[in-house]
N, C-alpha and C positions, 0 to 999 in steps of 0.2 A: 504494500500500500504506500502510495506517495504521501509524504509528510511535508509540513512547512517549517521553515527556519527563519527567524527574525535576526537580522544583524544590524545593530545600531552603530551609527558612525560608519555606515557601509559605503559611503561615497568615495573614500580614498584610503590609502595606506593599508594598515592591518585589516580594517573592516572590509575593504574592497576585496582583498586577497581571500579573506575568510568566506565572503559571499561567493566568490568564484569557485572555491574549493568545495563548498557545501552543495553548490549547484551541480558540480561534477559528480558528487556522491548521490545525486538523484533528488535532492530536496528542491521544492519550490521556495525560492528565497524572497523574503520581504526585506528590501534594503531601505533602512530608515536613516535619514541624515537631516540636520538642520538646513543644509545646503541642498535644495531640491534638484538643482541642475547636476550636481555631482552624483546624487543618488540615481538620477535618470541615466547619466552616462554609464554608471556601473551596471545598471540593469540592462542597458543596451549591450554592454560587453558580455554579460552572461548570455543574453539571447543569441549574440553572434557566435557563441561557442556551443550553441545547441541546448542551453539550459533555459529554465523558466524563472523569471524574476519580476517583481513589481516594485516601483520606487515610491516612497512617501517622504514628503518634506515634513519634518516633525521635530518638536522640542521634547526630548525624552524625559524632561523633568516636569512637563505639563501633564498632570494626572488625567484630566478630562480628555485631552487630545490622544494620549496613549490608550486609554480605555476604549475610546471610539475606534481607533485604528485596529486594536485587537478584536473588537466586536465585528468589524467589517471583515477581517481576515477569517474569523471563525465561521462567518456566514457564507463566504465566497471562495474559500481556499481549502486545501487539505488540512487535516488537523495540525495544530502547532505543537511540535514536539521538541523544538530546539530554540533557545534564546542565547544570543551572544551579545553580552553587554560590553560593547567596545567604545561607544561614544565618550569622548573626554576632551578636556582642554587643559592647557598648561600656562601658568604665569610664573616667569622666573624673576623674582623680586626679593631683595633682602627683607627679612621679617620686619625691620623697623621702618621700611618704606612701603610695605604692602598695604594698599588701599583695601579697606574692609569690604568694599563692594566687589573687588576682584576675588577676595577670599570667599565671599558668599557665592559668587558665580562658579568658582572651581568646585566648591563643595556641592553646589546644586546640580551641576552637570555630571560630575564624576562619582558622586555618592547617592544623592537623591535620585538621579536618573535611573541607575540600575535597580534601586528599590522599587520605584514606580513601575518600571517595565516588568520586573519579576512578579509583583503583586497582580499585574494585569493578566499575565499568562498562566499563573499557577492554578486558578480554578479549573480551567480546561484540562490542564495536565493531570490534576487530581482526578477529574472524572474519568480520564482515560487510563489512569494509573501508569503513566509513562511520560518521561520528559528528561531533558538534559540542558543545563544552564552553564555557560562558561562566562566568567567575569574576567575581563582583561585588566589586570592590575599593573604592576611595574616592579622592576627589581629595586626601585627606590625604597621599597618596604624593608629591604635587608641591607642596603648600602646608601647611607645618607649622602646627599649632595647639597652643596651650597645653593641657596636661593630657591629651594623647592618646598618651602614650608607648607603652602596650601595644597599643592599637588601630593606631597608625601602624606599629609594628614588624610586627604580624601582617599587615596589608594590604600593606606593602612586600614582605614575604616571599611573599605570595600572588602579587603581580605578577611577582616573579622566577620563581616556580614556573610561572606561566602561560607564560612565554617558553621555559623549558626543556622543558616538556611539548609545546609547539608544535613544537619541533625534533624531539623524540623520536617523536612520534606522526604527524608529517606523512607518513612513508612508508606509513602505513596509512590515509591519507585521513581522518584524524581531525584536525579543526581545533580550536584552543584559543585563545580570546580573552578579553579582560577589558573591563569597563566601570568607570568611576570616577565614581559619582554625587557631586553636591554636596548642599547643603542641600535636603531633600525633605520635603514635607508628609506625615508619617506620624503614628502615634499618639504617638510620643515627643515630637513638636513641640507637641502639644496641652498638654503640661505646661510649656511655656516661657512666661515672662511677656513683656509687651510690649517691655521693654528688650532682652531676649535676642533676640526676633524682629527688632527693628529693627537690632541690631548684626549679625545674620546677613545681613540683606537689604542693608543699606547699607555694612557694614564697620565695624570698630572697631579702631583701631590699638592701643588699650590692651589689647584682648583677643585681638590677633593674628588677627582674623577678617577675611575678605576679602568684599567685597560681591559682588552678582550683577549683572553688566552688563545682562542681559536684563530685570531689574527684577521678577522674581517667583521664588518658590520652585518647585522642580520638583514635579510630581505623580508618584506612582509609575508611572503609565501612560507618562510621558515615557521612563523607563528601560526599561519593558517593550517598547516599540516597537523600541528599539535591540537588545535581547536577541533579539526575534523576527527582526530583520534578520540578526543575526550567525549565527543557526543555519539561516537559509534558504539556498537555492541562489543567491540574489542576492549572497551573500557567499562564494561557493564558492572564491574565490582570496584570501581574507583569513585569516591566522592569525598568532598571536603578537603581536597588536595590543592596545592599551589605548585605548578611546574615552572621552574625558571628557564626561560628560553632566551638566554642572554650570552651564549658563547663562553660561559665560565666567568663572567664579570664578578659575580658574587663569591667566587672562590678566594679572592684576594683578601 
């Protein structure tokens, strides 16, 4: 039976790669992104490769909008069995210069958003006694970095939420796991200068950055493959776990 997967922040980067990988695995993918054009382009990419996808411009922290979107999917698509909470934003600011409005927005998107989306899909998953949720966290939960206060707080909260949800939802055969990516080749990295890239790859004590033992930045597809594994039956006995997909950064 065909099933549906929701990927938030699916318009680019890790989310887009995850959407493509899940479509290849046979899911009908709902690509959600605050940027509707990016979501549409990702859905077109899925279709060009023979998959099925629909794009939705949505604010993942807007409870009413998310519930309406899930209701629409439940009425017009195969059952929702997968949710990938990938949408997130980053503000790099020293804590004494961090605007509280920026703090609130990072927490809203990175922590409230996954909660809102999860609460919306769980009733259907409970009825079907089947589901897999993957939260995209970050290796910042294990390796502190300068100027990441809001982001680290949100992602650490999301990791805690992952574990609690895994316990609460296990009786309903709903599995909840997380991945923690490290430095990844996304559009954001295209804005970095050579010094920044070298400090990320090789490490910089002055900037509290940790090098990558495997010697390369991750590609979004590296993370997408792990997401696909975690929602598959091959991971049927895995829940409440956090897999570091960071090339060994957190070994240092």
